[in-house]
ROKE-743365 format. One record per residue: x, y, z of N, C-alpha, C, CB in turn. Coordinates in steps of 0.02 Angstrom, whole numbers, plus 32768, in hexadecimal, padded with zeros to 4 digits. Atoms other than C-alpha are relative to their C-alpha. Glycine has a CB too. Example, Ala and Ser with C-alpha at 12.3 -4.5 7.8 and 13.67 -1.06 7.14 Angstrom:
<sites>
802D7FC5800082677F1F8186802D803C80007FCE8001803E;7FD67FC57FFD82AC7FCB81657FD980378025801480177FB9;
</sites>
This chain:
<sites>
801F80217FC67F55866980707FDD7FC07FEA7FCD802F8023;801E804080117F1F85B4806E7FBE7FF6802580307FC88011;803A801D7FDF7E7685698094800C7FB580057FBE80107FDA;7FEF80457FF17E7584BB80DB7FC57FDF8022803F7FFD802E;803480257FDD7DF68438810A80107FB57FFD7FBA800E7FE0;7FF580497FFE7DF4838081387FC27FDF801E803F7FEE802A;803C80237FEA7D7082FD8159800C7FB57FFB7FC380147FD6;8000804980047D52824381737FC77FEA7FD37FF97FE08046;8033801C802C7CF381DE80F280017FB48005800C80177FB6;800580497FFA7CB3812B80FF7FEA7FE37FBD7FCF7FEC8039;80108024803E7CAC80B3806B7FF27FB78012803880067FCC;801180467FF47C578009806F80267FD37FCF7FB57FF57FFA;7FE28032802B7CAD7F6E802A7FC87FD37FE580357FD68025;8034802C801B7C487EFD7FB780067FB9801A80047FFF7FB4;7FF380427FE47C977E628007802D8008803D80207FCF7FCB;7FD37FFA7FC67CE57E4D80B580497FF17FED7FE97FD08038;7FB88008800C7DA37E5E80B2801E7FE0803E802280457FF1;7FEA80287FC77DF47DDA8120804C7FF47FFC7FDB7FBC8002;7FB9800E7FF97EAB7DD58157800B7FDE8043802B80417FFA;7FF280267FC37F037D7F81E97FEB8025803F80497FF08003;80127FD97FC47ED77E0E82607FB6800D8007802580428000;80477FF67FFA7E1D7E10823C7FDF80117FBD7FF280378031;80277FF2803C7D957E4181C07FE2804680047FC87FCC7FF6;80207FBF80027D477EE581887FCE80027FC8803480387FF9;80347FFA80337CAC7F1781257FFC80487FE57FBC7FEC801D;7FFD7FBC801A7CD37FD0810D8044801E80117FC7802C801D;7FC27FDD7FF17D61804C81147FF2804A800880357FF47FC9;80067FB87FF67D7080FE8154804280217FEF7FEA80118049;7FC47FDC80157DEB817481017FFB8048801680097FFB7FB3;7FFC7FB97FF07E248224812A801580257FC18033800D803A;7FF27FD8803B7E2382A4809E8015804780157FC280027FD0;7FE77FBD7FF47E89834580A57FFE80277FBF80497FFF801E;80017FD4803B7E6C83D5802B8020804380137FB7800B7FE7;7FDD7FC17FF57EDE846D801E7FF4802C7FC4804C7FF4800D;80107FD180357EAA85057FB88030803C80047FB680178005;7FD27FC680017F24858D7F828002801E7FBA80477FEB8017;7FFB7FDA803F7F1E86117EF87FDA7FDE7FC7804980087FED;802A801C80347E9285BC7E9A800D7FB77FF0800780267FC4;7FF08046800B7EDC850E7EA37FED7FD6803D804C7FF77FEF;800E802E7FC97EAB84767F0B802B7FC27FFB7FB67FED8000;7FDF80407FFB7F1683E67F427FDD7FD68035804B80098011;8020802A7FCE7ECF83517F9C80247FBD80087FB77FF47FED;7FE180407FF17F0782B07FED7FD47FD8802E8045800A801E;8029802D7FD87EBF821B8046802C7FCF80267FCE7FD97FD3;7FDD80337FD97EF881A580CE7FCE7FD38023803080218034;802A80317FDF7EB6810F812B801E7FEE80447FF87FC07FD3;7FE680107FBD7ED1810581E880017FB4800B7FD580218036;7FF680487FF67F11805A821E80067FF0804A803F7FE87FDA;7FFD80117FB87EE8801782CB803E7FD880137FC27FD88012;7FC580287FF07F7B7F9E82C2803C802D800F80117FD17FC5;7FCA7FD07FF37FEC803882C37FE980358033801680227FBF;80197FD47FCB7F8C808683557FE180407FE5803880118031;80227FC7801D7F2980F982E47FB57FF380018019800D7FB8;8048800280077E70812082E57FEB803D7FD77FDC7FFF8046;80197FC580237E05819882828006803E802C7FB67FF67FEA;7FFE7FC87FD17DFD8206831C80478019800B7FE17FEC8042;7FBB7FEB7FF37EB88205833C801F80237FC4802B7FC48013;7FE57FE1803D7EE3822E82877FE080447FF57FF37FD27FC3;80217FBE80067E6182B98280801D803180337FB47FF9800A;7FE37FD57FCC7EAA82FD8323804580197FED80037FDB8041;7FBE7FEC80167F5B82FE82DC7FFC80367FCB80277FC37FE5;80077FCF80367F23835C82427FE78043801B7FCF7FE67FC9;801C7FC27FE37EBD83DA82A68036802780257FC67FEF802F;7FCC7FE07FD77F5383FD8316802E802B7FD680287FCB8025;7FD17FD880287FBF843B82877FDC80287FCA80347FD27FE0;80247FDC80347F358489821F8015804A7FFA7FB67FFC800D;7FE97FBB80087F6F853C8249804080057FD7800C80208044;7FC180008026801B851282027FF27FF37FB680317FCC801C;8011800F80467FCE84C981647FE3803F7FDF7FCD7FC67FFB;801E7FC3801B7F668567814B803480367FF67FC98019802E;7FCD7FCC8004800185D1816780347FF27FCA802380068043;7FD2800D8037805D857C80D780347FCA800D8023803E7FEE;7FD280377FEF80B184E1812280197FDE7FC17FDE7FCD802E;7FE38022803A8128849180A480037FB5800D8047801B7FF1;7FF980487FF8813C83D88083803C7FEE802B80067FDE7FBC;7FC4800F7FD981EB83D980CB7FF6800E804A803B80297FE6;800D7FF27FBA81B3842D816B7FCF7FCD801E7FE480478008;803080327FE8812383B1817880237FC2801A7FD07FED7FC8;7FDC803D7FEC81A083228185801E8007804680377FF07FCE;7FDE7FF77FC081EF836F821F7FCF800A803A802E803C7FFD;802F7FF17FC98151839B82817FCB7FCB800B7FDF80427FF4;803180377FF980E782FF826480237FBD7FF77FC680087FCE;7FE3804380098113824782787FE37FDF7FC27FF47FD4803E;801B8028803780FD81CB81EB7FBE7FE1801480337FC97FEA;8041801D7FF2804D818881DE7FCA801E7FD57FEF8009804A;80387FED802B7FA181A681967FF3804B7FFF7FC27FDD8017;800E7FB87FFE7F8E825B81D0802F80267FD28007801B8048;7FD07FDE802B802E8294817D7FF67FEE7FB780477FEF8016;800A801580448007822F80E37FCC802A7FDB7FEB7FB77FFE;80357FDA80217F64828980BC801780477FF17FC18001802B;7FE97FBB80097FB5833480D3803780027FCB801B801E8042;7FC78001802F8055830980747FE77FF67FB880317FC88013;801A800C80447FF582C47FDE7FDA803D7FE77FD37FC28000;80247FC480147F85835E7FDC803180367FEA7FD3801A8038;7FCD7FCE8011802183CC7FD880227FF07FBE803480058038;7FE480148041806B83687F487FCF80117FC8800F7FB47FFF;80327FF380337FC883767EE77FFA804B7FF47FBC7FE38015;80037FB780067FC184317F0A803C801B7FDA7FFC80218046;7FC47FE98022807584477ED27FFC7FF37FB5803E7FDD801D;8008800F8047804E83F07E2D7FD280327FDE7FE47FB97FF7;802F7FD0801C7FBB84637E0F802080457FF97FC18005802B;7FE47FBD8000801F84FF7E3A803B80087FD0801580138045;7FC37FFB802880BF84D77DDA7FF47FEE7FB780357FD3801C;800C801780448070848C7D3E80287FC27FEE801280367FD0;7FDE8041800A80DA83EF7D537FDB7FCB8028804B80048016;802380347FDB8081834E7D80802F7FDE80317FE37FCC7FD0;7FD8801D7FCB80BD82E77E1380367FD27FE47FD47FD88031;7FCD802B801E8117826A7DA3803C802A7FEA7FE37FDA7FC4;7FC97FD48016817D82F97D588026801C803C7FE580397FD5;7FDF7FE67FC481A083427E04802D7FCC80207FCC80188033;7FD880367FE281E282987E3E80357FE57FD17FD27FC78014;7FD3801E8030823F826C7D9F7FEC7FB97FEF80468001801B;801B8042801081D081D27D857FD580057FC17FD87FE3803B;802E800280388161819B7CF57FB88008801A80077FBE7FD9;80487FFD7FEF80A781C37CF67FE57FB980057FD8802A7FCA;801680457FF5804F81277D3A7FC57FEC7FD47FEE7FF78049;80368013802F7FEF80E97CA380077FB97FE67FFF80307FC6;7FF68045801A802D80367C8D80147FD2803980357FFF7FC8;7FEF80277FC580297FDE7D367FD77FC180037FF68029803F;8022803F7FF37FFE7F2B7D607FFB7FF7804B80277FC47FDF;800A80097FB87FB17F147E0C7FEB7FB880107FCB8031801A;801D803E7FE67F907E7A7E717FB6800C801080277FE7803F;803F7FFC7FDB7EE27E547EAF80077FCF803A7FC17FF07FD3;7FF680257FC27ED17E0E7F5E7FC97FCE800D80048031803B;802F80337FEA7E7F7D6D7F967FFF8000804C80137FBA7FE3;800780017FB77E3D7D78804880047FBA801B7FBF80218015;7FFE80417FDF7E4E7CEC80C57FBA7FE18001801B80078048;803E80277FFE7DC87C6680B680117FB77FFB7FD080157FC6;7FF1804780097DB77BAD809C80297FF67FC17FBE7FD67FFD;7FD9800F803B7E297B5B801D7FD480017FC280237FBD8007;802E800280397D947B3F7FAB7FEC80467FEB7FC27FD78011;80147FBC800F7D5A7BF47FB7803980287FE27FE68023803F;7FC77FDC801B7E097C387F9980127FE77FBA803D7FF8802F;7FF3801B80437E207BC37F057FCF801B7FCD7FFC7FB58001;80337FE5802E7D7D7BFE7EB7800E804A7FF17FBA7FF9801E;7FEE7FBA800C7DB27CB47ECD803C80037FD0801180248042;7FC58001802C7E5A7C8B7E7B7FEC7FF27FB880327FCB8018;8016801080447DFE7C437DE57FE7803F7FDC7FC97FCB8001;80197FC2801E7DAF7CEE7DC7803980307FF07FCE8022802E;7FC57FD580097E5E7D3C7DC980367FDE7FD7801C80158044;7FCE802980227EB47CBC7D5C802880257FCB7FDF7FC57FE1;7FDC7FDA80327EE67D3E7CDA802E8035801E7FCF80217FD0;7FD37FD17FDF7F3F7DAA7D5B80487FE67FFF7FEA800D8049;7FBA80147FFD7FFD7DA87D5380167FF28047802D80377FE2;7FED80067FBA800B7DBB7E107FC18000802B802F803A8015;803880047FD17F927D897E9A801D800080477FD47FC17FF4;7FEB7FFF7FBA7FA67DB37F527FCF7FD5802880028049801C;802880307FDA7F687D2D7FCA8009800E804A80137FB77FEF;7FFE7FF67FB87F3F7D5D807C7FFF7FBB80237FC5802C8019;7FFA80417FDF7F6C7CD280F5800A800A804B803B7FD87FE2;7FEE80057FBA7F6C7CA881AC80267FBE80097FC180038030;7FD7803B7FF37FC07C1181FE7FDA7FBF7FF6801B80038046;802A803C80067F337B9781D57FFA7FE97FB87FBB800E801D;8012801F80417F1E7B2081428028801E7FC67FB680077FF3;7FD77FDD80327FAD7B7180E280077FD77FC080458010801C;7FF28029803B7FD47AE0806F7FC27FF97FD380187FBB8014;803D800A80287F207ABE80387FEA80407FDE7FC87FE5802D;80167FC0801D7EF97B76801D802C80147FC6800280378036;7FD57FE880367F927B9D7FB47FFD7FD17FC4804880078019;8007802E80387F807AFF7F4C7FBF800D7FD980027FB88019;803F7FF180217ECB7B2C7F288006803F7FD57FC880098033;7FF77FC280267EFC7BDB7EF1802A7FF37FC280218037802C;7FD3800E80397F8B7B9D7E837FDE7FD57FCB80407FDC8019;8024802B802F7F1E7B167E347FD080277FD47FDA7FC98026;80327FDA80247E9C7B957E01801C803E7FDC7FCA8016802F;7FDE7FCA80247F177C1C7DC880497FEB7FF47FFC80458028;7FBE801F80057FAC7BB47D8E8037802C7FE27FFB7FC37FD8;7FCD7FD5802080027C3E7D2B8010803F80267FE980127FBB;7FF67FC37FD97FF87CC67DAE803B7FF980307FC180138026;7FCF7FFE7FCA80897CF77E1C7FDC80128040803A80347FF1;80257FF77FC1804B7CEB7ECF802D802180347FE67FBD8019;7FE07FE17FC6807B7D597F627FD87FEC803D8005804E7FF9;8023800E7FC180507D17800F800D8039803080177FBC801E;7FFA7FCD7FCC802E7D9E808F7FE47FE380407FD980427FEC;801480207FC2802C7D50813B7FEF8032803780377FD28018;80117FCD7FCE80187DF6819880167FEC80477FB5800E8000;7FDF800D7FBF808E7DBD82257FE67FC280247FF6803B802D;802480367FDD80297D1F824B80267FBD80037FBF7FF47FDF;7FDB8040800180AE7C98822D803780018035801F7FF37FBB;7FC480047FD881437C5C829180367FDE7FD67FF37FD98043;7FC7801B802581ED7C1A825E7FF57FB87FEB803F80068029;800C8047801081B77B6382647FD17FFA7FC47FE27FDB803C;802E8003803981287B8681EB802580117FC07FC58031800A;7FDA7FED803C819D7BDD817180297FC57FE8802D803C800D;7FD58038801382167B4A81747FD77FC67FE480297FE9803C;80298039801581877ACE815E7FE3800A7FBA7FC77FF58031;80267FF6803E812E7B2080CA802680247FC97FC38026800F;7FDD7FD5803181B37B88806F80097FDF7FBC80438014801C;7FF58022804081E07B087FEB7FBD7FF17FDD80277FBF800B;80418011801C812A7AD47FD37FDF803C7FDF7FD27FE38035;80207FC6801D80EB7B847FB6802680187FC27FFB80388033;7FD97FEE803B817A7BA87F3E7FEC7FD47FC5804B7FFB800E;80138030803581497B0C7EDB7FB8800B7FE780087FB98019;80457FF3801380967B4D7ED37FF580497FED7FD17FED803A;80097FBF801F80B37BF37E7F8010803C802A7FBD80057FE8;7FF27FC77FD580E57C607F138045801C7FF17FFA7FED804B;7FC17FE18012816D7CDB7EE3801A802F80367FF980267FC0;7FE97FD57FC981757D427F847FD47FF5803D7FFF804A7FEB;802380087FC081467D2D803B800780428025801D7FC4802A;80007FBD7FE181147DD1808C7FEF7FFC804A7FCD802D7FDC;80087FF77FB881267DF581467FE47FC280237FD2803B800D;8018803C7FDD81197D45818D80018006804B802A7FC47FEC;7FF87FFA7FB881517D77823C7FF28048801780477FEB8015;80067FBC7FE6812D7E0C82AD804480257FFB7FE87FFF8049;7FC17FDA800581AF7E98829C80317FF280397FF280497FFE;7FD3800C7FC881F47E71834980297FC17FF67FD97FFA8041;7FDC803F800C822B7DC78305802880017FC07FCE7FC77FFE;7FDC7FFB804082817E07826880437FDB8001800B80487FEE;7FBC801D7FFE832D7DCC82A27FFF7FB47FF9802180138041;80058049800882F07D1882A380077FEB7FB77FBE7FE6801D;7FFD800F804782EB7D2381E6804680077FE37FD1802D7FDA;7FBC7FF6801A83A37D5281D580237FBC7FF98028802F802F;7FDD803F800C84007CC281867FD47FC47FF6802E7FF48038;802D8039800883667C57816D80077FDE7FBC7FB88017800A;7FF7801B804383927C3F80B57FBE7FE67FE280337FC88001;80418013801C82DC7C3A807F80067FF57FB57FCB80358010;7FFB800F804782C27BF17FD17FDC80327FD37FE67FBC7FF2;80227FCC8026825D7C897F9B8008804380237FB47FEE7FF6;7FF57FBE7FE282687D457FB97FCF800E80397FF980367FCC;80297FEB7FC782287D8E805D7FF5804B7FFB80227FED8043;80107FB9800481CF7E3580617FEE801D80437FC6800A7FD0;800F7FDB7FC281C37EB580EE7FC780307FF3803E8025801A;80377FD08003811D7F0E81067FFC802580427FBD7FDC7FF0;80067FE07FBF80F67F3381BC80458011801E7FDA7FD28030;7FBC7FF27FE781B37F3181DB8020803D7FE0802C7FC47FF5;7FE17FC8802481D47FC081627FCD80387FF7801A7FE97FBC;802C7FC680068181806981768023803A7FDB7FEA80188045;7FDC7FC6801B820580EC814A80477FED7FEE8000803B8033;7FBD800F801982B380F880FF802F7FEB8038801C803C7FDD;7FD380117FC8830680EE81AB7FFB7FB780147FF0802D803B;800880467FED82C3803D81BF802E7FD27FD77FB87FEA7FF6;7FDB802C802D832E7FFA813080407FE4801E801080247FC1;7FBE80157FE783D07FEF81927FFD7FBE8025801D8035802D;8003803E7FDB83947F6282017FDB7FC87FDA7FDE800B8043;80218033802883377F068176802F7FDF7FCD7FC6801E7FDB;7FD0801E802E83D17EE6810A80157FBB8018803E802D7FF8;7FEC80447FEE83FC7E2D81067FC77FD6801C803780028031;803B80247FE6834E7DFE81467FCB7FFB7FCA7FE38024803F;80337FFE803382D67E3380BD801E80107FBC7FC980348012;7FEB7FF4804582E77E3880007FD9803A7FE17FF87FC17FD7;802F7FD0801E82577EB07FDF7FE0802980377FCA7FDC7FD6;80257FD77FD182017F4180367FBF80177FDF802A803D8019;80427FEB801881497F6E80247FF5804880177FC77FD1801A;800A7FB97FF28132802B801A7FB680107FFF8027802C7FCE;80457FE97FFC808A806A805580008047801B7FD57FD0802F;7FFE7FB97FEE8067812380617FE3800D80457FDA80287FCD;80197FF77FBD80028110810080337FEE80357FC07FD8800A;7FC8800E7FD2809F80C88151803580367FFB801E7FBB7FF1;7FCA7FCF8008811C814381077FEB80458017801780027FB8;80187FBD7FF180AE81D8812C8001802D7FC38029801F8037;80057FD7803C809F8210807880327FF07FCA800580468012;7FD5800B803980F582187FD180478017800B7FE480237FC4;7FBD7FE67FF58189827C8011802D7FCB801E7FFF803E802D;7FD980357FE181C881F380847FFF7FC07FD67FE67FF28047;8003803B802B818E816B800B803580047FCA7FBA7FFA7FE0;7FCC7FF68033820081B47F8580457FF6801F7FFB80467FE1;7FBF800A7FDD829081B98003800C7FB6800E800180288042;7FFA80477FF3826F81058036800E7FD97FC07FC17FE58021;7FF580218041826580CE7F80804880087FE97FD1801D7FCB;7FBC7FF48019830A811F7F5080347FDD8029800E804B7FFE;7FCF80207FD5836980DD7FE67FFC7FB47FFB7FF780158049;8008804880078320802E7FD480207FE77FC07FB57FED8002;7FE18015803F835780257F1F804C800280047FE8802E7FC6;7FB77FFD7FF78407805C7F50801A7FC48027801380418023;7FEC80387FD6840C7FCE7FCD7FEB7FBD7FE17FE280068045;8013803D802683CD7F507F4A7FC47FDB801C803B7FD27FFE;8040801E7FEF83257F2F7F997FD380037FC37FDF8025803D;80347FFD8032829D7EFF7F207FC68029801E7FE87FB87FEB;80347FD17FEA82037F717F297FBA7FE57FF1800A80447FDF;8048800B8009814B7F527F437FDD803F80197FE77FC08026;80297FC97FE880C97FDB7F547FBD7FE480137FF980387FC9;803E801A7FE680337FB27FBF7FD180378016800D7FD18039;80337FCF7FEC7F9B800680087FD97FE7803B7FD180107FC5;803480117FD27F1E800B80937FBE7FFF7FD97FFD8033803D;8040800480247E647FFD806A7FE580467FF67FCD7FD48027;80147FBD80107E4D80A6801A7FDE80047FBC803B802E8001;80207FF680407DF980F07F818035800A7FC97FD0803D8002;7FD27FF480377E4481147ED7802D803C800C7FD9800B7FC0;7FD57FC77FF07E8881B77F1F803F7FEA80247FDA8032802B;7FC5801C7FDF7EFB81577F93802D7FDB7FCF7FEB7FD18039;7FD9802780307F3080E27F078025802D7FCF7FD27FD07FD9;7FE17FD280307F5481747E928043801980197FD2803A7FF2;7FC17FE97FE47FD981B77F0780347FC87FFF7FF7801A8047;7FD180397FFF8028810A7F1A80197FEF7FBA7FDF7FC4801D;7FEC80128044802F80F67E5D804080247FEB7FC880117FCF;7FC37FDC801380B981797E52803F7FDF801A7FFC80488019;7FC980297FE8812981067EB880007FBD7FDC7FFC7FF6804D;80078042801F80E680687E6480227FFB7FBC7FB77FF07FF9;7FDE80038041813480987DBD80477FE68007800080447FDF;7FBB80167FF381DB80697E0E80027FBC802480258034802A;8004803D7FD781A07FC57E5F7FF97FC17FD67FC48006802F;80078041802081A87F0E7E327FBC7FE2800C80367FD08019;804380197FEF81047EE57E897FD4803C801480047FCC803A;802F7FCB7FF1806C7F567E927FC17FE1801F7FEE80297FBF;803B80187FDD7FE07F387F0F7FD4803C801180147FD88042;802A7FC57FF97F657FC67EF57FB87FEF7FEB801B803B7FD5;8040801A80167EC57F637EE47FC58013802D80037FB67FFC;80357FF27FD07E617FAE7F747FBE80197FE0801880348030;80407FE9801C7DE180087F037FD47FC77FE6800E80307FC9;8029803780197DAA7F5F7EBF7FD57FE28038802D7FC97FE2;802680197FC77D687F397F6E7FC5802C8012802D7FF7803C;80307FCE7FEA7CFB7FD47F7A7FBE7FFB7FDA801C80467FF8;80427FFC80217C417FE37F567FFA80407FD77FC87FFD8034;7FFE7FC080247C5C80997F218046801C80047FCC8032801C;7FBC7FE580047CF680FF7EF47FFD80497FED802C7FD87FCE;7FFB7FBA80137D3181AC7EC17FEB800B7FB780488019800A;80057FED80467D0E820A7E2180437FF27FDF7FEB804B7FF8;7FC4801480237D8E81D67D9D80217FC480228032803B7FFC;7FE580397FDB7DA5812B7DF180317FD77FD77FC87FD48019;7FD38030801F7E2D80AE7DCC7FDD7FBD7FF980427FF8802A;801A804480077E0380017D8C80397FD17FF37FCC7FFD7FC7;7FCE8034800D7E637F5E7D7F7FDE7FC97FDA80207FE58043;801B8036802A7E3F7EE37CF380377FCE7FF27FE2801C7FBE;7FCE803480077EA07E407CF880458018801680047FE87FB7;7FC27FE87FE37F247E9A7D5E801880427FE580357FCE7FF5;7FEA7FC1801D7F3A7F307CEC7FD9803A801D7FF97FFF7FB3;80217FC57FE57F167FD47D437FF180317FC9802D80208035;800F7FCB802F7EBE805B7CE28031803980097FB780188009;7FD47FC77FF97F2980F47CBE7FE480328034800B80237FBC;80167FCE7FD07F2381777D477FE6803E7FDD803A8013802F;801D7FC3801B7EAF82047D19801B803C80277FB17FFE8004;7FE27FC77FDC7F0A82A77D437FCD802C80238027802A7FD0;80337FDA7FDC7E6482F27D787FF47FE480467FBF7FFF7FD9;8008801D7FBD7E62827A7E0C80368019802F80027FB47FFC;7FC97FEE7FD47F0E82A17E51804080067FD780097FCC8038;7FBC7FFE80197FBC82DA7E22800C80237FC080177FBE7FF9;7FF87FDD803F7F9A83367D828006804B80097FC87FEF7FD2;7FF97FB87FFE7FA783ED7D557FBC801F7FF0803680197FCE;803F7FDF800F7F1D846D7D41800D80447FE17FD580088040;
</sites>
């Protein structure tokens, strides 16, 4: 017989996080814990209003299926009774963690991946003035990859300031759906000449087809346009890369499926995150071992974090402590 509990936890950010859709000063995550035969598995998710999620809605989804979880719900059955999203993610990750504890095989072994102990993550520069973004870039100059949040304003000045202050870094622009086709055509060559190696989600998903045949001079990445493996069929020929986030896939089970199918279709892979704690990042790290770009920097934004926290120094992520998530007991 299983015991099961879940709760919401709020974490303050040390600096406001600003993207094209707004700013935030804290984050609320949902934590699921499943206990069985002396073992505990746990997982975390971050409800996303942009995907019509709230803390209340996610908690309600979890509560609705709690009897099934207590009765021994499997990961495979979970995929059929819950939609992709934050609620399923927290449960699915908890079940993976529990399975690792019960079988004596860590999650990397269960997946056939390497243990995540040698990852390079981006750090993100929030939207601000060109001067402010340039100064932030100077503090990240030793990073191999920097992610630059952008809206449709002052693009040229902002990206030139970032590149000037971190000239050796590969830059990823994340426009979070805020651009249009004319903007892409106007700035594509300029941003490529200023260190940008990938443009992520420039248009809203409803406008994806406008990108077909655009012949952009740099790779295009799908974030909001790609949630689960079934999305890949209509993204071929439009995007070069897909950003896998567990809060979109609804957990590691679907994330692994999306990863494997994307690789078969020759998509490049990025692993991203919502604003969660090191527990959320730990789960994503098991997919990140197979990715070209890793964006798991959310804990660097937090004022406080979990026990056994992850750190990022000049882009290098600390090895995952198996006591945090995914190890055996």
